[in-house]
C-alpha positions as CSV (number, residue, x, y, z in Angstrom):
1,M,27.8,3.6,2.4
2,K,26.3,5.0,-0.8
3,K,23.6,2.4,-0.8
4,T,22.7,3.2,2.8
5,L,22.4,6.9,2.0
6,L,20.3,6.2,-1.1
7,A,18.0,3.9,0.8
8,L,17.6,6.5,3.6
9,A,16.9,9.2,1.0
10,L,14.2,7.1,-0.5
11,I,12.6,6.0,2.7
12,A,12.8,9.2,4.8
13,P,10.0,11.0,3.0
14,L,7.6,8.3,4.0
15,A,8.0,9.2,7.7
16,S,5.6,12.1,7.4
17,C,2.9,10.3,5.4
18,T,-0.3,8.7,6.7
19,A,-0.6,4.9,6.8
20,T,-2.6,5.0,3.6
21,E,0.0,7.0,1.8
22,R,2.9,4.8,3.1
23,G,1.0,1.6,2.1
24,A,0.3,3.0,-1.4
25,G,3.9,4.0,-1.9
26,I,5.4,0.8,-0.7
27,G,2.8,-1.3,-2.6
28,A,3.4,0.6,-5.8
29,A,7.2,0.2,-5.6
30,S,7.0,-3.5,-4.7
31,G,4.4,-4.1,-7.4
32,A,6.6,-2.4,-10.0
33,I,9.6,-4.5,-9.1
34,I,7.7,-7.7,-9.0
35,G,5.8,-6.9,-12.2
36,G,9.0,-5.9,-14.1
37,V,10.9,-9.0,-13.0
38,A,8.0,-11.4,-13.7
39,T,7.3,-10.0,-17.2
40,G,10.6,-8.5,-18.2
41,N,9.0,-5.4,-19.7
42,V,7.8,-1.9,-18.7
43,R,4.1,-2.7,-19.2
44,G,4.3,-5.4,-16.5
45,A,6.0,-3.1,-14.2
46,A,3.4,-0.4,-14.7
47,I,0.5,-2.9,-14.1
48,G,2.3,-4.2,-11.0
49,A,2.7,-0.6,-9.7
50,G,-1.0,0.1,-10.2
51,V,-2.1,-3.1,-8.5
52,G,0.4,-2.8,-5.7
53,G,-0.5,0.8,-5.1
54,V,-4.2,0.1,-4.8
55,A,-3.6,-3.0,-2.5
56,G,-1.1,-1.1,-0.4
57,A,-3.5,1.9,0.0
58,L,-6.3,-0.5,1.1
59,I,-4.1,-2.2,3.6
60,G,-2.8,1.1,4.9
61,N,-6.3,2.6,5.2
62,S,-7.3,-0.4,7.3
63,Q,-4.5,0.4,9.7
64,E,-5.5,4.0,10.3
65,R,-8.6,3.1,12.3
66,R,-7.3,0.6,14.8
67,G,-10.0,-1.0,16.9
68,Y,-12.6,-0.6,14.3
69,C,-13.9,-3.3,12.0
70,V,-16.0,-3.3,8.9
71,Y,-19.3,-5.1,9.3
72,R,-22.1,-5.9,6.8
73,D,-25.8,-5.8,7.8
74,R,-28.5,-8.1,6.5
75,Y,-29.3,-5.6,3.7
76,G,-25.7,-5.8,2.3
77,R,-24.6,-2.4,3.5
78,T,-21.2,-2.0,5.1
79,Y,-20.4,0.1,8.2
80,E,-17.6,0.6,10.7
81,A,-17.9,0.0,14.4
82,R,-15.7,-1.0,17.3
83,C,-14.5,-4.5,17.0
84,R,-16.1,-7.0,19.2
């Protein structure tokens, strides 16, 4: 019961966040756990949190604009447009 309440208290604040914020939070937490377990020290957990946060934010950001894709023109510039 205590574990359920703790999990709910940690996850509930994410309900009001944008997809980018949720992705960053989940990615940072996951990265910290994986980095800490893999290296066995705090430095690995910190690096994992940073990398996971950035990756999660990028993934979350891509989910905010459903139906749009990122394209690159012949000059190397990127732009967003409706997916084909």
